[in-house]
FIKOLVO-616444 format. One record per residue (C-alpha): residue in one letter; y, z, x negated. Coordinates in pm, whole numbers, plus 50000, padded with zeros to 5 digits. Each point is the difference from the previous one (the first is absolute). Example, Ala and Ser with C-alpha at 12.3 -4.5 7.8 and 13.67 -1.06 7.14 Angstrom:
% FIKOLVO-616444
+--------+-------+-------+-------+
: residu :    c2 :    c3 :    c1 :
+--------+-------+-------+-------+
:      a : 49550 : 50780 : 48770 :
:      s : 50344 : 49934 : 49863 :
+--------+-------+-------+-------+
//
This chain:
% FIKOLVO-616444
+--------+-------+-------+-------+
: residu :    c2 :    c3 :    c1 :
+--------+-------+-------+-------+
:      m : 31976 : 44032 : 21829 :
:      t : 50080 : 49640 : 49995 :
:      n : 50362 : 50090 : 50058 :
:      d : 49991 : 50239 : 49703 :
:      l : 49872 : 49724 : 49772 :
:      r : 50277 : 49764 : 50114 :
:      q : 50262 : 50265 : 49945 :
:      r : 49873 : 50076 : 49649 :
:      r : 49997 : 49628 : 49913 :
:      k : 50365 : 49965 : 50102 :
:      e : 50092 : 50300 : 49791 :
:      d : 49820 : 49854 : 49695 :
:      q : 50178 : 49666 : 50046 :
:      s : 50336 : 50171 : 50033 :
:      s : 49936 : 50203 : 49686 :
:      q : 49912 : 49687 : 49803 :
:      s : 50316 : 49827 : 50125 :
:      i : 50213 : 50293 : 49891 :
:      r : 49839 : 50004 : 49654 :
:      k : 50055 : 49623 : 49968 :
:      t : 50364 : 50028 : 50102 :
:      s : 50046 : 50288 : 49758 :
:      k : 49861 : 49793 : 49712 :
:      q : 50232 : 49710 : 50085 :
:      s : 50299 : 50233 : 50016 :
:      n : 49911 : 50145 : 49661 :
:      k : 49973 : 49649 : 49859 :
:      t : 50337 : 49892 : 50146 :
:      y : 50167 : 50316 : 49871 :
:      g : 49864 : 49928 : 49654 :
:      q : 50147 : 49649 : 50010 :
:      y : 50341 : 50131 : 50105 :
:      a : 49986 : 50260 : 49726 :
:      i : 49937 : 49732 : 49740 :
:      i : 50288 : 49783 : 50135 :
:      f : 50232 : 50297 : 50011 :
:      g : 49909 : 50087 : 49643 :
:      i : 50080 : 49647 : 49888 :
:      l : 50337 : 50019 : 50177 :
:      i : 50082 : 50327 : 49829 :
:      f : 49906 : 49850 : 49663 :
:      t : 50218 : 49699 : 50072 :
:      c : 50297 : 50216 : 50095 :
:      v : 49963 : 50216 : 49693 :
:      v : 49927 : 49734 : 49739 :
:      v : 50101 : 49651 : 50118 :
:      i : 50309 : 50046 : 50221 :
:      p : 50210 : 50184 : 49737 :
:      t : 49935 : 49713 : 49760 :
:      v : 50106 : 49743 : 50261 :
:      v : 50307 : 50204 : 50092 :
:      d : 50102 : 50022 : 49636 :
:      r : 49970 : 49626 : 49966 :
:      i : 50202 : 49939 : 50317 :
:      k : 50263 : 50240 : 49875 :
:      s : 50012 : 49827 : 49666 :
:      f : 50047 : 49670 : 50184 :
:      l : 50260 : 50113 : 50251 :
:      i : 50193 : 50253 : 49798 :
:      y : 50183 : 49851 : 49702 :
:      d : 50016 : 50230 : 49702 :
:      e : 50289 : 49895 : 49778 :
:      t : 49877 : 50221 : 49719 :
:      s : 49687 : 49789 : 49972 :
:      d : 50212 : 49694 : 49917 :
:      d : 50177 : 50190 : 49728 :
:      k : 49672 : 50013 : 49809 :
:      y : 49941 : 49626 : 50003 :
:      y : 50340 : 49824 : 50005 :
:      p : 50297 : 50022 : 49762 :
:      s : 50299 : 50191 : 50133 :
:      e : 50225 : 49691 : 49988 :
:      v : 49754 : 49811 : 50223 :
:      l : 49990 : 50285 : 50251 :
:      y : 50379 : 50024 : 49994 :
:      l : 50046 : 49629 : 50078 :
:      f : 49739 : 50009 : 50275 :
:      r : 50148 : 50303 : 50174 :
:      k : 50351 : 49861 : 49962 :
:      h : 49906 : 49685 : 50194 :
:      d : 49784 : 50187 : 50252 :
:      r : 50300 : 50063 : 50223 :
:      d : 49815 : 50167 : 50288 :
:      g : 49782 : 50213 : 49771 :
:      d : 49668 : 49895 : 50155 :
:      n : 49849 : 49915 : 49658 :
:      y : 49963 : 49633 : 50091 :
:      l : 50232 : 49706 : 49936 :
:      s : 50059 : 49800 : 50316 :
:      l : 50116 : 49638 : 49995 :
:      e : 50350 : 50123 : 50081 :
:      e : 49988 : 50232 : 49696 :
:      f : 49850 : 49729 : 49780 :
:      e : 50258 : 49730 : 50090 :
:      p : 50277 : 50124 : 49766 :
:      i : 49742 : 50042 : 49722 :
:      a : 49892 : 49639 : 50052 :
:      s : 50359 : 49880 : 49972 :
:      q : 50027 : 50178 : 49665 :
:      l : 49667 : 49860 : 49880 :
:      n : 50133 : 49650 : 50067 :
:      q : 50295 : 50058 : 49769 :
:      k : 49969 : 49844 : 49658 :
:      k : 50322 : 50114 : 49839 :
:      l : 50078 : 50332 : 49838 :
:      p : 50340 : 50174 : 50003 :
:      t : 50042 : 49891 : 49638 :
:      d : 49991 : 49637 : 50117 :
:      y : 50342 : 50053 : 50156 :
:      i : 50169 : 50098 : 49675 :
:      q : 50250 : 49732 : 49900 :
:      p : 50079 : 50000 : 49627 :
:      i : 50359 : 50003 : 49876 :
:      l : 50039 : 49782 : 49690 :
:      n : 50257 : 50025 : 49722 :
:      s : 50147 : 49670 : 50119 :
:      d : 50058 : 50138 : 50352 :
:      h : 50306 : 50145 : 50168 :
:      l : 49935 : 50357 : 50113 :
:      v : 50110 : 50131 : 50341 :
:      t : 49957 : 50354 : 50135 :
:      i : 49942 : 50044 : 50373 :
:      n : 50092 : 50331 : 50166 :
:      a : 49822 : 50121 : 50315 :
:      f : 50164 : 50209 : 50272 :
:      f : 49811 : 50159 : 50288 :
:      e : 50088 : 50242 : 50279 :
:      p : 49695 : 50091 : 50211 :
:      l : 49948 : 49936 : 50367 :
:      n : 50185 : 50234 : 50232 :
:      i : 49702 : 50150 : 50186 :
:      s : 50223 : 50105 : 50290 :
:      t : 50067 : 49634 : 50081 :
:      m : 49634 : 49938 : 50085 :
:      t : 49952 : 49971 : 50375 :
:      k : 49698 : 50226 : 50045 :
:      d : 49992 : 50379 : 50012 :
:      f : 49733 : 50077 : 49741 :
:      r : 49992 : 50368 : 50090 :
:      y : 49803 : 49914 : 50311 :
:      t : 49858 : 49651 : 49977 :
:      l : 49852 : 49995 : 49652 :
:      l : 49890 : 50357 : 49931 :
:      n : 49665 : 49878 : 49867 :
:      n : 50144 : 49716 : 49795 :
:      l : 50289 : 50151 : 49808 :
:      d : 49810 : 49938 : 49676 :
:      e : 50034 : 49627 : 50055 :
:      l : 50377 : 50044 : 49957 :
:      q : 49966 : 50205 : 49684 :
:      s : 50063 : 49710 : 49760 :
:      l : 50304 : 49896 : 50201 :
:      k : 50144 : 50351 : 49982 :
:      l : 49934 : 50026 : 49625 :
:      w : 50166 : 49666 : 49920 :
:      k : 50341 : 50125 : 49889 :
:      e : 50091 : 49778 : 49704 :
:      p : 49923 : 49659 : 49849 :
:      h : 49671 : 49962 : 49818 :
:      v : 50186 : 49863 : 49694 :
:      s : 50373 : 50065 : 49985 :
:      r : 50083 : 49758 : 49714 :
:      l : 49804 : 49708 : 49858 :
:      n : 50065 : 49721 : 49750 :
:      f : 49936 : 49633 : 50069 :
:      a : 50066 : 49676 : 49819 :
:      a : 50240 : 49758 : 50167 :
:      s : 49723 : 49739 : 49986 :
:      h : 49780 : 50219 : 50223 :
:      f : 50225 : 49901 : 50292 :
:      k : 49910 : 49632 : 49974 :
:      s : 49803 : 50019 : 50327 :
:      f : 50325 : 50047 : 50193 :
:      l : 50105 : 49644 : 49913 :
:      p : 49888 : 49698 : 50207 :
:      k : 49700 : 49817 : 49858 :
:      q : 50143 : 49661 : 50092 :
:      n : 50353 : 49869 : 49958 :
:      i : 50280 : 50250 : 50050 :
:      e : 50182 : 49928 : 50329 :
:      i : 50301 : 50210 : 50097 :
:      g : 49967 : 50157 : 50345 :
:      k : 49640 : 49895 : 50065 :
:      p : 49759 : 50296 : 50051 :
:      y : 49661 : 49986 : 49828 :
:      w : 49682 : 50206 : 50009 :
:      i : 49897 : 50211 : 49702 :
:      i : 49711 : 50174 : 50179 :
:      e : 49921 : 49809 : 50317 :
:      g : 49857 : 50176 : 50305 :
:      n : 49666 : 49919 : 50158 :
:      e : 50026 : 49709 : 50246 :
:      r : 49803 : 50206 : 50255 :
:      q : 50191 : 50322 : 49936 :
:      f : 50094 : 50043 : 50367 :
:      m : 49634 : 49979 : 50104 :
:      e : 49802 : 50150 : 49711 :
:      h : 50106 : 50330 : 49848 :
:      l : 49868 : 50154 : 49679 :
:      s : 49791 : 50318 : 50012 :
:      a : 50176 : 50336 : 49998 :
:      n : 49689 : 50169 : 49861 :
:      r : 50089 : 49951 : 49632 :
:      y : 50140 : 50222 : 49728 :
:      s : 50079 : 49780 : 49700 :
:      p : 50183 : 49666 : 49977 :
:      p : 49795 : 49683 : 49943 :
:      d : 50027 : 49801 : 49680 :
:      v : 50347 : 49859 : 49936 :
:      l : 50053 : 49643 : 49881 :
:      h : 50170 : 49956 : 49663 :
:      d : 50316 : 49852 : 50155 :
:      h : 50030 : 50302 : 50231 :
:      i : 49958 : 50278 : 49744 :
:      i : 50376 : 50056 : 49974 :
:      f : 50017 : 50090 : 50371 :
:      h : 49705 : 50237 : 49967 :
:      r : 50162 : 50173 : 49702 :
:      l : 50339 : 50033 : 50165 :
:      l : 49853 : 50151 : 50317 :
:      s : 49775 : 50227 : 49792 :
:      m : 50313 : 50176 : 49879 :
:      f : 50018 : 50157 : 50347 :
:      h : 49630 : 50072 : 50055 :
:      p : 49678 : 49919 : 49806 :
:      r : 49835 : 49811 : 50290 :
:      p : 50226 : 49717 : 50118 :
:      f : 49865 : 49709 : 50202 :
:      i : 50215 : 49693 : 49937 :
:      f : 49827 : 49826 : 50292 :
:      s : 50038 : 50212 : 50314 :
:      r : 49734 : 50034 : 50270 :
:      f : 50218 : 49875 : 50284 :
:      p : 50268 : 49734 : 50029 :
:      p : 50248 : 49932 : 49862 :
:      q : 49824 : 49957 : 49666 :
:      g : 50099 : 49884 : 49655 :
:      t : 50311 : 49947 : 49790 :
:      a : 50268 : 49732 : 50030 :
:      a : 50318 : 49922 : 49807 :
:      v : 50297 : 49766 : 49995 :
:      v : 50238 : 49894 : 49723 :
:      r : 50342 : 50087 : 50138 :
:      a : 50205 : 49847 : 49720 :
:      r : 49992 : 49874 : 49645 :
:      h : 50249 : 50110 : 49733 :
:      g : 49932 : 49781 : 49700 :
:      s : 49651 : 50095 : 49887 :
:      l : 49997 : 50319 : 50210 :
:      l : 49824 : 50000 : 50339 :
:      d : 50110 : 50236 : 50277 :
:      i : 49678 : 50064 : 50195 :
:      y : 49954 : 50202 : 50320 :
:      f : 49653 : 50107 : 50115 :
:      r : 49811 : 50177 : 50276 :
:      i : 49667 : 50183 : 49962 :
:      h : 49760 : 50136 : 50261 :
:      a : 49762 : 50250 : 49840 :
:      e : 49850 : 50340 : 50074 :
:      f : 49842 : 50304 : 49836 :
:      q : 49675 : 50188 : 50064 :
:      l : 50068 : 50366 : 49928 :
:      n : 49668 : 50185 : 50038 :
:      t : 49686 : 50037 : 49789 :
:      p : 49650 : 50096 : 50121 :
:      p : 49889 : 50211 : 50180 :
:      y : 50321 : 49956 : 50202 :
:      h : 50018 : 49690 : 50215 :
:      p : 50234 : 49718 : 49887 :
:      f : 50367 : 50049 : 50084 :
:      w : 50219 : 49688 : 50006 :
:      y : 50372 : 50016 : 49928 :
:      t : 50178 : 49675 : 50082 :
:      p : 50375 : 49964 : 49935 :
:      a : 50175 : 49758 : 50236 :
:      l : 50069 : 49770 : 49703 :
:      f : 50123 : 49988 : 49642 :
:      q : 50293 : 49776 : 49925 :
:      g : 50187 : 49941 : 49680 :
:      r : 50171 : 49783 : 49745 :
:      l : 49963 : 49898 : 49638 :
:      i : 50220 : 49799 : 49768 :
:      i : 49790 : 49839 : 49731 :
:      r : 50024 : 49712 : 49754 :
:      d : 49811 : 49692 : 50117 :
:      d : 49765 : 50023 : 49700 :
:      t : 49948 : 50374 : 50078 :
:      s : 50110 : 50097 : 49650 :
:      e : 50269 : 50239 : 50129 :
:      l : 50041 : 50214 : 50311 :
:      t : 50352 : 50104 : 50097 :
:      y : 49933 : 50198 : 50316 :
:      f : 49712 : 50120 : 50219 :
:      h : 50014 : 50196 : 50326 :
:      m : 49728 : 50060 : 50262 :
:      y : 50012 : 50243 : 50292 :
:      v : 49887 : 50089 : 50352 :
:      p : 50297 : 49965 : 50239 :
:      n : 50100 : 50337 : 50144 :
:      e : 50277 : 49917 : 50247 :
:      k : 49768 : 50013 : 50304 :
:      r : 49868 : 50316 : 50161 :
:      l : 49636 : 49924 : 49915 :
:      n : 49872 : 49802 : 49702 :
:      v : 49637 : 50102 : 49937 :
:      d : 49678 : 49940 : 50195 :
:      m : 49701 : 50230 : 49943 :
:      e : 49637 : 49973 : 50103 :
:      w : 49702 : 50217 : 49920 :
:      i : 49638 : 50046 : 50107 :
:      i : 49932 : 50334 : 50169 :
:      s : 49631 : 49979 : 50093 :
:      k : 49668 : 49849 : 49899 :
:      g : 49980 : 49623 : 49979 :
:      g : 49796 : 49751 : 50197 :
:      p : 50048 : 49984 : 50377 :
:      s : 50156 : 50347 : 49998 :
:      t : 50267 : 49922 : 49740 :
:      s : 50337 : 50139 : 50103 :
:      l : 50333 : 49908 : 49844 :
:      e : 50323 : 50196 : 50016 :
:      v : 50328 : 49813 : 49958 :
:      d : 50358 : 50114 : 49964 :
:      i : 50340 : 49894 : 49870 :
:      g : 50264 : 50183 : 49801 :
:      y : 50305 : 49981 : 49778 :
:      m : 50006 : 49993 : 49619 :
:      p : 50347 : 50043 : 49844 :
:      r : 49937 : 49821 : 49671 :
:      m : 49744 : 49781 : 49824 :
:      e : 50171 : 49798 : 49729 :
:      l : 49956 : 49833 : 49660 :
:      r : 50294 : 49897 : 49783 :
:      s : 50046 : 49871 : 49648 :
:      a : 50171 : 50250 : 49770 :
:      a : 50202 : 49727 : 49828 :
:      p : 49972 : 49633 : 49901 :
:      s : 49700 : 49925 : 49780 :
:      i : 50031 : 50051 : 49624 :
:      s : 49840 : 49788 : 49730 :
:      l : 49737 : 50175 : 49789 :
:      n : 50027 : 49749 : 49718 :
:      g : 50196 : 50148 : 49710 :
:      t : 50159 : 50282 : 50202 :
:      g : 49769 : 50278 : 49888 :
:      i : 49919 : 50084 : 50363 :
:      t : 49631 : 50043 : 50084 :
:      s : 49822 : 49920 : 50325 :
:      e : 49946 : 50374 : 50060 :
:      q : 50370 : 50084 : 49997 :
:      l : 50165 : 50035 : 50341 :
:      i : 50338 : 49835 : 50044 :
:      a : 50281 : 50230 : 50106 :
:      t : 50131 : 49950 : 50353 :
:      m : 50334 : 49824 : 50001 :
:      n : 50310 : 50134 : 50171 :
:      e : 50036 : 49905 : 50369 :
:      n : 50346 : 49852 : 49944 :
:      l : 49865 : 49779 : 49723 :
:      r : 49718 : 49889 : 50227 :
:      d : 50242 : 49913 : 50281 :
:      n : 50217 : 49800 : 49762 :
:      l : 49692 : 49819 : 49873 :
:      l : 49902 : 49895 : 50353 :
:      k : 50347 : 49895 : 50115 :
:      s : 49969 : 49654 : 49854 :
:      f : 49670 : 49950 : 50184 :
:      n : 50107 : 50137 : 50339 :
:      s : 50265 : 49746 : 50095 :
:      p : 49930 : 49791 : 50315 :
:      d : 49874 : 49647 : 49941 :
:      e : 49938 : 49686 : 50197 :
:      n : 49650 : 50110 : 50101 :
:      f : 50046 : 50365 : 50098 :
:      a : 50309 : 50189 : 50107 :
:      n : 49843 : 50339 : 49931 :
:      e : 49682 : 50185 : 49907 :
:      k : 49895 : 50049 : 50363 :
:      e : 49967 : 49625 : 50051 :
:      v : 49758 : 49982 : 49707 :
:      f : 49779 : 50276 : 50137 :
:      d : 50012 : 49845 : 50349 :
:      l : 49867 : 49678 : 49851 :
:      l : 49709 : 50188 : 49840 :
:      e : 49933 : 50181 : 50327 :
:      r : 49951 : 49667 : 50176 :
:      k : 49751 : 49903 : 49731 :
:      f : 49778 : 50290 : 50111 :
:      y : 50082 : 49982 : 50372 :
:      p : 50016 : 49642 : 50132 :
:      f : 50101 : 50131 : 50341 :
:      k : 50334 : 50107 : 49849 :
:      a : 50102 : 49640 : 50070 :
:      v : 50056 : 50128 : 50354 :
:      r : 50343 : 50105 : 49874 :
:      k : 50094 : 49633 : 49997 :
:      i : 49896 : 49969 : 50365 :
:      l : 50258 : 50259 : 50095 :
:      e : 50266 : 49792 : 49824 :
:      s : 49942 : 49711 : 50240 :
:      s : 50289 : 49945 : 50241 :
:      a : 49758 : 49945 : 50290 :
:      v : 49834 : 50336 : 49937 :
:      l : 50327 : 50181 : 49934 :
:      n : 50154 : 49872 : 50324 :
:      l : 49702 : 50115 : 50206 :
:      l : 49994 : 50341 : 49836 :
:      r : 50374 : 50046 : 50036 :
:      e : 50013 : 49902 : 50369 :
:      q : 49673 : 50138 : 50138 :
:      f : 49862 : 50271 : 49773 :
:      v : 50085 : 50320 : 49817 :
:      s : 49816 : 49960 : 49671 :
:      t : 49928 : 50223 : 49703 :
:      w : 49762 : 50048 : 49707 :
:      a : 49797 : 50319 : 49961 :
:      l : 49741 : 50128 : 49755 :
:      v : 49687 : 50178 : 50120 :
:      v : 50128 : 50320 : 49840 :
:      d : 50325 : 49967 : 50197 :
:      l : 49813 : 49968 : 50330 :
:      k : 49788 : 50303 : 49914 :
:      a : 50316 : 50196 : 49918 :
:      i : 50150 : 49913 : 50341 :
:      i : 49681 : 50115 : 50174 :
:      g : 49981 : 50318 : 49793 :
:      n : 50364 : 50096 : 50059 :
:      q : 49981 : 49960 : 50376 :
:      s : 50246 : 50203 : 50208 :
:      d : 50133 : 49994 : 50355 :
:      d : 50272 : 49758 : 49891 :
:      t : 49766 : 49766 : 49812 :
:      i : 49689 : 50004 : 50219 :
:      k : 50051 : 49637 : 50108 :
:      d : 50044 : 49888 : 49639 :
:      a : 49680 : 50185 : 49910 :
:      q : 49810 : 49829 : 50282 :
:      r : 50122 : 49657 : 49889 :
:      a : 49910 : 50080 : 49638 :
:      k : 49650 : 50113 : 50099 :
:      q : 49930 : 49685 : 50200 :
:      a : 50127 : 49784 : 49714 :
:      l : 49779 : 50189 : 49754 :
:      d : 49696 : 49972 : 50229 :
:      n : 50044 : 49621 : 50006 :
:      y : 50073 : 49958 : 49629 :
:      a : 49762 : 49800 : 49779 :
:      f : 50020 : 49950 : 49622 :
:      p : 50206 : 49866 : 49829 :
:      v : 50302 : 49918 : 50218 :
:      e : 50013 : 49985 : 50376 :
:      s : 50282 : 49869 : 50216 :
:      i : 49987 : 50192 : 50329 :
:      i : 50205 : 49943 : 50314 :
:      q : 50033 : 50302 : 50229 :
:      q : 50160 : 50068 : 50333 :
:      i : 50261 : 50272 : 50017 :
:      d : 49731 : 50251 : 50103 :
:      g : 49796 : 49914 : 49690 :
:      a : 49733 : 49787 : 50167 :
:      v : 49892 : 49722 : 49765 :
:      i : 50058 : 49654 : 50148 :
:      s : 49890 : 49791 : 49704 :
:      k : 49927 : 50019 : 49630 :
:      i : 49918 : 49771 : 49709 :
:      n : 49862 : 50077 : 49656 :
:      a : 50173 : 49854 : 49695 :
:      n : 49670 : 49861 : 49869 :
:      d : 49945 : 49812 : 50328 :
:      l : 50358 : 49878 : 49997 :
:      l : 49953 : 49844 : 49656 :
:      n : 49646 : 49870 : 50054 :
:      i : 50068 : 49628 : 50037 :
:      n : 49631 : 49909 : 50016 :
:      s : 49918 : 50252 : 50272 :
:      q : 49705 : 49890 : 50214 :
:      s : 50158 : 50173 : 50299 :
:      e : 50332 : 49816 : 49981 :
:      q : 50206 : 50087 : 50305 :
:      f : 50308 : 49807 : 49904 :
:      v : 49876 : 49641 : 49973 :
:      n : 50242 : 49864 : 50260 :
:      v : 50285 : 50197 : 49854 :
:      i : 49956 : 49886 : 49642 :
:      a : 49927 : 49635 : 50065 :
:      d : 50347 : 49896 : 49897 :
:      e : 50156 : 50038 : 49660 :
:      g : 50124 : 50333 : 49867 :
:      d : 49881 : 50328 : 49854 :
:      i : 49672 : 50098 : 50165 :
:      t : 50046 : 50374 : 49959 :
:      i : 50349 : 49991 : 50152 :
:      k : 49874 : 49806 : 50302 :
:      r : 49712 : 50242 : 50040 :
:      y : 50233 : 50295 : 49994 :
:      v : 50242 : 49845 : 50250 :
:      h : 49705 : 49931 : 50229 :
:      f : 49884 : 50361 : 49959 :
:      l : 50345 : 50131 : 50103 :
:      e : 50029 : 49762 : 50296 :
:      q : 49655 : 50099 : 50127 :
:      a : 50111 : 50364 : 50006 :
:      l : 50313 : 49908 : 50198 :
:      n : 49793 : 49804 : 50253 :
:      h : 49762 : 50295 : 50035 :
:      r : 50290 : 50234 : 50073 :
:      q : 50145 : 49765 : 50262 :
:      n : 49665 : 49964 : 50176 :
+--------+-------+-------+-------+
//
């Protein structure tokens, strides 16, 4: 019986435990049900609201802007948002900042023509770049960037084909100090640090132009509306020289380095840089009359234009494409000698008829005769070239008898342009493979602007010297101290030493 009581007690305890566990389970289930209900409510009510807000934050709806901003504001924003991400990066803002810094308006560059002035009409001539002369095959390399070339392809004629000026507008071509025959002078001087610090390519519009330089801006604007009279890279500026004086008439030759930016947003900037402009004007020393004006890009070489354009987003990932090509004609010329407006009945709006070529030639004959300073026109332009390129004085080194004797007896020497070396490499054949190898090694060792390179017959480079180093008298790494201790031209002695070192190297 005792055992029966114990058994019954265990059963009662077990039953109570089961009921207790059951109550706890019911309580836990109720808690989970409440939590689950809250989660369902959250999913149904709260999450859609949050999702909508996230969507409104992440997904830009252009139509919403249309309700709040004027169309012209939206147009300007989207035009400068080159990558279309609806934000202006620093790279996209930079050209805007350059425009904000400008203080002058296009109307500030209008030069009035007075009744007391002499009127001259300038004609513009332009034949576009021959696309086939560019070195790259755009069918394969620039499939995603053809739009960047669109402005180049559409540029078929001058921006303004004929334009009137007053003779007095050309005053800036004259020297500011005393007139000295045969002495070059700066009109627009380049930056002293131009070989080390280059101007930004991420710009669309030219900066403000000084009053004295407006004539150059206006002349170049006849070709394209966005000329930069101060180029990004050296050589920079404008120089001139008075070749001769005929009574009160000055015969002035000049050289200009300028460039054009062809694109507008949203396309990236595209820079078009002619090799140079050179020209001539015959003008009275008080600038009251202008007899003749001519300015042009030389076209006798195979290539005469550099091009550069941005093809990807700025910042660290900025990528530039460069190329070269040939442009047949870019030229300005006066239609005829200037005509007085006073009492002639001619107005400043009337364009002067272009004179007959024979009459023009006869007019210039009296000015084209050789004189004591210059035998021909080429000598004048060579003088201006040395104004921009000091290393052109190297030509005098090669006139030294010591240098000439060494070259004649021990070397086979020649001059070559980079484009010539590339042509030799590109036209390689079985008969010219050695020439191509020599050209490639010379090109691999070349450094701007001029390099004198000595090669063995197999093309291996023995020695080289840069023109800038050759002319740098104050060089901290002077290697020719013992050589130049005595009297004489330092650059000649340096060059002789350079040649002799190469000969010693070959013998060893």
